[in-house]
N, C-alpha and C positions, 0 to 999 in steps of 0.2 A: 697471202702468206699467213699461216696460223700463228697465233700468239702463244709463245711457250709458256707452259704452266705445269704444276704438279697436281695430281688428282688422288684424293683419298675417298674411297667409296663409303666409309663409315661402317663397314661390316668387317673388313679384314685390315691387317696392319700393313698391307702392301701399298707402296707409293709408286705411282706410274707417271712417267714423263709423257705429257700429252700436248696437243695443240688445241687452240680454241678458235672456232669460226662462228660467224653469225649466219643464221638462215631464218627465212620466214615461210611460214606455211599458212596461207590465208591471211587472217588478221593477227595471227600469233607469231611472235618473234622468239627464237630459241638461240641459246648458246650451245653450239655443237662441240662436243668433246671428241677428238680424234687422236689416233695413236699411229706412230711410225710414218715413214715416207709415203706409204700407200694411203694414209689418212683414213685408217679404218675406224669407223664410228664406234665409240665406247659407250656414250650416253649423250643425252641432251637435256639441258635444264631450261624451262620456260623463263624468259627474261623477267616476266612479271613476278616470279617467285624468288628472284635473286635479291640478296641483301649482303651488304659489306659487314665484315666482322673485324673488330679491333685487332690491329696487328702493329708490327714495327713500321717505321716510316718508309722503309725500302720494299715493303710487301703490300700486296692487295689480296685479302682473303675474302672468298665468296662462299656463302652457303645457300641452300635453297629450302624454302618452306615445303613441307611434305616429303622431304627426303630423309634418310637416316641422320640421326643427330650428329654424328661425326663426319658426315660427308663434306668435303671441302675442296675448293679449287684455289690454288695459291700461285699468284703471279708475282714474279720478282724483277726488279730492275726498273729504272726510271722510264726508259723508252717503252718497255712493255706495258707498264702501268698506265702511261699516257695514252697508248693506243686503246687499252681497255676502256678508259674513261671517255675517250673521244667517241668510241663506237657505241658506248652505252651511257650517255649522259644521265639517264634516268636513275643510275646508281647513286650519284652524288645528290641528286634532288631527294631521292628516298632517304639517303642517310641524314640530310639536313632535317627532313621531316621527322625521322625517328629520333634525332638528337633533341629537337624541340619537345617531342613527346616525353622523352626521358627526363628532360629538365622540368617539364610540367608535372610529371609524376613525382619527381624528387621534391618540388615545391609543395605539391599536395601532401606528400608523406611528412614533410617537415611541418606543415601546418597541422596535419592530423596529430603528430607527435606533440606539438606545442599545445594543441587543444586538450590532449590527454594529461599533459603536465599541469595545465591550468586547472582542469577538472579535478585533478588529484589534490592540488594545492589549495584551490578555492571552492570548487564546485562540490566536491564530496563533503568537506567540512560544513558548508552551507546547507546541503541537503541533510547531513546528519543533525544539524541543529533544528531543522524543520520536522524530521521524521521521529526525533526522540519523543516528541509529545504523543506519538501514536504507539509507542512500545508499551505493552501491558505491564503495569507495576509488578505483577507476579513473575513475569518473565525476567524483568530487570533484577528482582531479588534472586532468582535462581542463577542468573548470569553472574551476578555479583559474588555469589557463593562459589561458582566455578572459578572465577578469576582469583578470588581470595585463596582458594586452595592451591592454585598454581603459585601465587605470590608467596605463600607460606613455605611451599616446597623450595622455591628459589632462594630462600634465605639460607638453606643449607644446614638448618638446625630446627628442631621442634619449636613452635611457637609457645612461649610461656607468658601467661598473663601475670602482670604484676600483682594483681589482687583478684583471685578467681571467685570471690564471694559476691554475688550480685547485690546482696543486702548490706554490704559494708558501707561505712560512712562515705568513703571516697567514691565508690561506684554509684551510690545513690545521689551524691551531690553532682557528679558528672551527668547522669541520666536526667536529673531535674533541670540542670542548666541547658543541656541540649534540647530538651522538649520545650522549654520556654523560649529559646532562640528560634526554634523551628515553628512555633505556634503562629498561626496566621499566614503561613506561606502556602497553604493549600497543598502541601506535600503529601503524597500517598504512602510515605514511608514512616516507620518507626525507627528511631536512631538506635544503633547498637555500637557504643563507644567502647573500644578496647585499648587499654594501655598495656603494652608488651615490652618485655626486656629486649632491647636491641641497642647496639653501640653507635648507631647512626642517628644524628639529630634530624628527625623527619616526622611528618604526619601527613596522612592523605585520606581521602574519601573514596570509598568503593561504590560502584553502582548498587542501588537497592537500599542504601541507608547505613552501611557499616563505615565506621571511622576508626582508623589505627593511629595511635599516638605512641611513638617510640620513647622509651625511658630516657634516652640521651637528650631528647628535646625537652622533656619535663625537667630534667636536671639543669638545662640551660636557662629555663625561665626564672627570671629574678623577681617576678611579681605576679599577682593575680591578673593585672591588666595584660601582660604578655601572654600568659597561658590562655586566658579567656578570649583574647583577640584571635589567637591561632585556632582555638576550638571553634569559635563562632564563624571564622572564615571557612573552615572545612564543612561546617553545617550549611553554609551558603552554597558550597558545591553540591551538597545533597539536594537542597531546595531547588536548585536550577538544573539538576540532573546532568551535571557536567561530565560525570564519570561515564555515564551511558553515551553521552554525545561523543566523548573522546574515543570510546571503544568503536563506535560506529565509524568514526572518521579514520581511526588507525587501521581498522580492518578493511577500509575502503569499499569500493563498489561491490566486492563479493559479499560482504556482510549485508549491505543494503538489499542486494538482490536476494540473498538468503532470507532476509526478513519479509520481503515482498512476496516471495514464493512460499512463505510459511515455515521456514526453518526456525522452529521455536525451541530447539534443543540447547542453543547457546554455544554449541561446539564450534560452528564456523566462525563465530565472532570471537570467542574467547581463546581459542587454541593458540598457544604460543605467546599470549600477551601477559600472562602472570609474571614472567621474569622481568618484564619491563615496567610493571605498575609502580615499583618503588621509586623509579626515576621518572615517573609520569610528569608531564608538564602540560598544564592547560594553556589555552590561548591567552593573549593579552586581555581580550574582552572578557573571558571567563574569570580571569584573576581580578579584573576590575569589578565585576559583578559580585564576586565573593567578598572582596574588600568592602564594597558598599553595603552588602548585606550585613557584615560584621559591624560596620559603623552604625547601621540602623538598629541593630540589636543593643548596642551600647546606650541607646536612648532609654531603654527600660531595664537593662541589666547592670548598669552602674560600673562599667569598666571603660578605660581609655583605649579606643582601638589603635591609636598610634603605637601602643605596646607591641602590636603585631609586627609592625615595620622594625621596631627596635630589636625584637628577637631575631627576625630574619636577617637584619643587618649584622648582628653579633655572630650568628651561626654561619651565614654565607658571605655577606658583605658584597660590595661592588668594587672589584679591582679595576685597574686601568683597561684591561682587555674587555671586561663586561661593558664599560662605558663606550669603548670604541666600536663595539658591535651592537650597540643598543638598537639600531634600526633593524637589525636582522634577528634580534632575539625574540623569542616567543613570550618572554616574561617582562613585565615592567620592572625596572630597576628598583631597589629598595628606596633610594632617594625620591624617585618619582612616586612610589606608593605612599611614602611617608607624607609628602606634600599633599597628595590627594586625600589621605586619611585625616590629616589636619583639617582640611577644608570641610570634609564630611562631618567631622566631629565638633565643629566650631560651635554649634548651638545646642549640643546635648546638655541635658540637665546635670548639675554638678553636685546635687544633694542626694543622689540615689545611693542606697547601701551597696557594698561590693557584692559581686556575684556569688561569693562563698563566704561563709562564716569563718572566723579564725580556726575553729576546730575542723571544719571541712577542708580548708586550704592546707592545714597541717597534715590531714589524712591523705590528701592528694599528693602532696610533696614527698611523703614518705611511703607511698604505696609500692614503690619499686625498691625500697630499701635505702633511699637517700636520706640524708640527715635532716633535711628541711631548712627553710630560712624564714 
């Protein structure tokens, strides 16, 4: 007695009521599809090509490898399904095997995804830290200029220097201080320190040697120690090439591959990054390195590096949420940084002259139009 089923040929929309029979020809078994009381053969599917398709609990759907994609045999009813499975036990064995394979593929895909995530979070930044030493300084300077242009455009208004005269007392003092701090670091870059009119209290270092100090941050500084500490910290980022390292890590594997393949235009690395530079955040290790660099500079420049943490604390501070998320933050909290800077500065000389003369400090304090203190 044929097992009742519905047949879809996968070519037309026609649904045919058929019966299913088993037949063997030599060593090959077939599922014979017949129609009507005369059992007119419609087609036959090799049993070895049959697979079960996901369906409702009261249905058994079969498809065959090598047949049109939509070709299906659908058996309904508990009794009919039981007869099919009893006559073709290979189907359930094959389904179990395919299920195991799917689970294995899913596990493999999950592991691959986890590997990609780990590579993105840890591998790419680590590789960026290694490969940054291979980046030609001239390329980094050009790249820094590209990102700086994007950054300036993202501010929404033309960049205005507080003091455009390179030979002014303020600019000469800043250049001298920066060069002395950078001295001995073997950095291939010449510093370009720019103090600009901007309402946000911020300062950051660009790849290639450029440092931006926003006027709002200068106005927040209450002493030479605070301002010199911030500036020396940013010089530390230049010395360690943290900006280039951050761009490589942010751009991810595409940037690294572009560098390896000789994309020296800077476009693949810098594109779209200018708008995020103002909010750029270095890793905890990079911040610690820059803090330690600033503390070391205080040994011969005569400022208290703890002023850096004091200014950061006053500008940003640590609220309860910051403390709660400390383990997940990419920045050391200012309390942590202050304690570390205290330890680093414990043995610095106390009789050194300040980094700026009173005239220089007044010129710096008033270069953006502030009244000075």
